[in-house]
C-alpha positions as CSV (number, residue, x, y, z in Angstrom):
1,M,132.5,-131.0,29.2
2,R,134.5,-132.2,32.2
3,F,136.8,-134.4,32.7
4,L,135.9,-137.7,34.6
5,D,138.3,-139.2,37.1
6,T,138.8,-142.9,38.3
7,N,137.4,-142.1,41.8
8,V,134.1,-140.9,40.8
9,I,133.8,-144.1,38.4
10,L,134.9,-146.3,41.3
11,R,132.6,-144.5,44.1
12,Y,129.8,-145.1,41.7
13,L,130.6,-148.8,41.0
14,T,131.5,-149.7,44.5
15,N,129.3,-147.7,46.7
16,D,131.8,-148.1,49.3
17,D,130.8,-144.5,50.4
18,E,127.1,-144.0,50.0
19,A,127.0,-140.1,50.0
20,K,129.4,-139.9,47.3
21,A,128.0,-142.9,45.6
22,R,124.9,-141.2,45.6
23,N,126.3,-138.3,43.9
24,C,128.0,-140.3,41.5
25,Y,124.6,-142.2,40.6
26,E,123.1,-138.7,40.2
27,L,125.8,-137.7,37.6
28,F,125.4,-140.9,35.7
29,Q,122.0,-140.3,35.4
30,R,122.5,-136.8,34.2
31,A,124.8,-138.3,31.5
32,R,122.6,-140.8,30.4
33,R,119.6,-138.2,29.9
34,G,122.2,-136.4,27.8
35,E,122.6,-133.5,30.7
36,E,126.0,-134.0,31.1
37,D,128.9,-134.4,28.9
38,L,132.0,-136.1,30.3
39,F,135.5,-136.9,28.9
40,T,137.9,-139.6,30.3
41,C,140.9,-141.6,28.8
42,E,142.2,-144.9,28.5
43,A,144.5,-144.5,31.8
44,V,141.5,-143.9,33.8
45,V,139.9,-147.0,32.6
46,A,143.1,-149.0,33.1
47,E,143.2,-147.8,36.8
48,C,139.6,-148.6,37.2
49,A,140.4,-151.9,36.0
50,Y,143.4,-152.3,38.0
51,V,141.7,-151.2,41.5
52,L,138.8,-153.3,40.5
53,S,140.6,-156.5,40.0
54,S,143.7,-156.3,42.4
55,S,144.0,-159.4,44.7
56,R,145.4,-156.4,47.3
57,L,142.6,-154.1,47.2
58,P,139.3,-154.8,48.6
59,Y,137.2,-155.8,45.5
60,R,139.0,-158.8,44.0
61,L,136.5,-158.8,41.0
62,T,136.9,-160.9,38.1
63,H,137.9,-159.8,34.6
64,E,134.5,-160.4,33.5
65,E,132.9,-158.8,36.7
66,V,135.1,-155.7,35.7
67,R,133.7,-155.6,32.2
68,A,130.3,-155.8,33.5
69,R,130.6,-153.1,35.6
70,L,132.9,-150.6,33.2
71,M,130.8,-151.3,30.2
72,P,127.7,-149.5,31.0
73,V,129.3,-146.4,32.2
74,L,131.7,-146.1,29.2
75,S,129.0,-147.0,26.9
76,L,127.1,-144.0,27.6
77,R,126.9,-141.7,24.7
78,S,127.8,-139.1,27.1
79,V,130.8,-140.1,28.0
80,H,133.7,-139.4,25.9
81,I,136.8,-141.2,25.2
82,H,139.0,-140.6,22.3
83,E,139.6,-144.2,21.3
84,K,136.3,-145.1,22.8
85,R,135.6,-148.4,20.5
86,V,139.4,-149.4,21.3
87,A,138.3,-148.9,25.2
88,L,135.4,-150.8,24.9
89,R,136.9,-153.7,22.8
90,A,139.9,-153.9,25.2
91,L,137.5,-154.3,28.2
92,D,135.8,-157.5,25.8
93,V,139.7,-158.9,25.4
94,Y,140.4,-158.3,29.0
95,A,137.5,-160.5,30.1
96,A,138.3,-163.0,27.4
97,Y,141.8,-163.4,28.7
98,E,141.8,-163.6,32.5
99,F,146.0,-163.8,32.3
100,L,146.3,-160.2,30.5
101,D,146.1,-157.1,32.7
102,F,143.9,-154.1,30.9
103,E,147.2,-152.6,29.5
104,D,147.8,-155.5,27.6
105,A,144.2,-156.0,26.7
106,L,144.1,-152.2,25.5
107,A,147.4,-153.0,23.3
108,V,145.7,-156.2,21.9
109,A,142.4,-154.1,20.9
110,H,144.9,-151.4,19.1
111,I,146.5,-154.5,17.3
112,E,143.3,-156.1,16.1
113,R,142.3,-152.3,14.9
114,G,145.1,-152.3,12.7
115,D,147.1,-149.8,14.6
116,A,150.3,-152.3,14.7
117,A,151.1,-155.4,12.8
118,D,152.9,-156.8,15.8
119,I,153.7,-156.2,19.6
120,L,157.5,-155.9,20.4
121,S,157.4,-157.7,23.9
122,Y,159.1,-160.0,26.3
123,D,156.0,-160.8,27.6
124,R,155.2,-164.4,26.4
125,D,151.2,-163.9,27.7
126,F,150.8,-162.2,23.8
127,D,151.7,-165.5,22.5
128,R,148.2,-167.0,24.1
129,V,146.2,-164.5,22.2
130,P,145.0,-165.7,18.5
131,D,146.2,-163.2,15.9
132,V,148.7,-161.3,17.9
133,R,152.5,-161.7,16.9
134,R,154.8,-161.1,19.5
135,V,158.2,-160.3,18.5
136,E,161.2,-159.7,21.0
137,P,163.4,-156.9,19.7
């Protein structure tokens, strides 16, 4: 198994360097066929979401567009994440609530799963998400 870094996912999704994008495409095709086992983490997913959606960077995708691009890659059986269901659910939350950044969507996904009863935060955006209770310390 090999660790999958942010820039490999981004080269594949954005095709901003044709040679690298082609190599990444081939890598994900091998993964799709089960010939390649890849591992990544929630931080890489968060960085991908940030880069793809940032207004300061060239892509400027909506949260829904980010979800649409990342979901097929992360859903591959040969792409492993310790908390894969949580990461995929966070992409759904991220797409549903444009006012949340991915890290906040990830927190919501963990709360929904029952990892915590509420969230300690001063970020009032959580108040706009049903079934999430925000508490200030």
